[in-house]
C-alpha positions, 0 to 999 in steps of 0.5 A: 524523498530523493529522486532516483534514490528513494527505492534504494534508500527504502530497500536498504532500511530507511523505512518506518512508521509514525503512530498518530492518535487523537481523542476520538480514537482514545475513547475506543480503548483499543488494544494498546501497549504490548497488544498494539504491534506495528508490522512493517512487511518487506521483501528482500534478496538476502545473501548471507549478511549482505543486502544489495540493491542492484535492479536490472531492466526487468526489475525496473519494469515489474519492481525489485522483489525478493524471496526473503520476507522480513517484518520489522527487520527480522526474517521468519519472525515469531510473536508470542501472544496471549488469548486477547485482542491484538491491534496490528498496525500494518505497513506494506514497506516493500518496494513493489510487492503486493501482499494478499494478507490472510491467516493460515487457518483462514480465520477472520480479522477486523479492519478498523482503519486504513492510510488516513485513520479509523474507518467509520465502522469495523468490518470483518474479512479473511483476506486483504490486498495491500500494495506498497505504501498502503497501511491497514489497522486490524484487530485479531482475536486470539481468545478462542485458541488453546495455548501452544496454537501456532498461526501464520500470517501469510500472503495468498495468491491473487490474479491479475499480475504476471510478475507476482501473486502466483504462490502462498508464502508465510510472513510471520508466526503467532504463537499463543503462549499465555492464557488471559481473560479477554474483556475487550468489546469493539464499538460498532462505531469507530469514527465520524466523518462525511463522505464527499459526494461526487457532485462537490467536485469542481473539476475532474483530472485524468491521469493515464498510467502507462508503461513502455510497450515493446515487442516481446513483453517485459523479458524481451524488452529488458534484454533489448534495452540492456543489450543496447546499453540504454537507460531510458524511462519506461513509466509515464503519467499522462505521457510524461516523466518527472521533472523537478522544475515543472508544475504539471497540475495546479489546484486551488486550496479549499476546492474539491476535485476528482482525480481519475487514475486509468490503468485500463491499458496497462499490464502492471500494478501501480499503487498511486500515491498523493502527497499533502492530501487524503482522499476518498475512493469513489469507485473502481472499474475493471479488474476487481470492479469494486472497493475493498474494506480499507478503501471505505475510509480516508487514504493517500495510496490506492492500488490499481491492478492491471486493467483497472480505473479508479476515481478518488475525490479530495478537498485540497488543504490551504497548505500552499506549495508543491506536492507529488503524485506518483506510483508507490512501486518505488522502481516505477517512481525512480524511473520517472512515474511522478508529477508535481502539483501545486496548491495555490 
């Protein structure tokens, strides 16, 4: 997590997944082996065999995005599947791109987990917004399809952003190749944990999420700054940019707090991420005005679209030390949209 180099390192390939299991999950007999597939989705600017990370000021403002979509390092991937359930462990490994995941035939799929593990109960949906750094654990049932059927995982348009979400594009193809019996039955109860009530919080901290506002919008700003030869930070939290030696917030291990991320004055997307603790999402105001399926479990990254305010609640562990809260748009993070908090 080297400051000012995280975006470049992730973009050039230093990104992957750890799959963590426990006895509670194993009792569910979820699809495994070749039927459990990690999918790391990234966008690149491919130029033949070369891959260069060279963001300009506009890229720093909106995020470094490419037109070439790769999954697990492969462009235009195809996965041959049988007529069974598959468990897809999805990570948005892009620097800044948000995906509105859906299937090309608008079929439903089942969410069973998010960043912090299993949800309490499965939920069927037909699209899912996933911001940079967010994870989703989903089940897809291919049992009703004839062999030879081809279905695409794609990203559908979404509103709220000037920089992205304007078009549909394909991510990968699933080709039904083998007829097999499907005897998997999904339990209606996945996991057991307590919801943290807002009344349990002993403190509420507010984090004002802002980009630099200059006349003429993003494009004009990039031209102005580039023309002046400046390299000044454009993204702040509570008016501050990152200082490795400064402690911005101090919390007590074992206490419960509410953190409020406020993007109501912003016109950019900010996936906010905490190190060292998992949280529950209490609510969202403005923009989408509610929680989505993956936000009903434990998370460490929450997506703020423009004009949204999100409140999260967490109980801090007794794991004392210095941790980070930052925007998981990696260009914003590199630009200084990151603070230190200390658990003591």
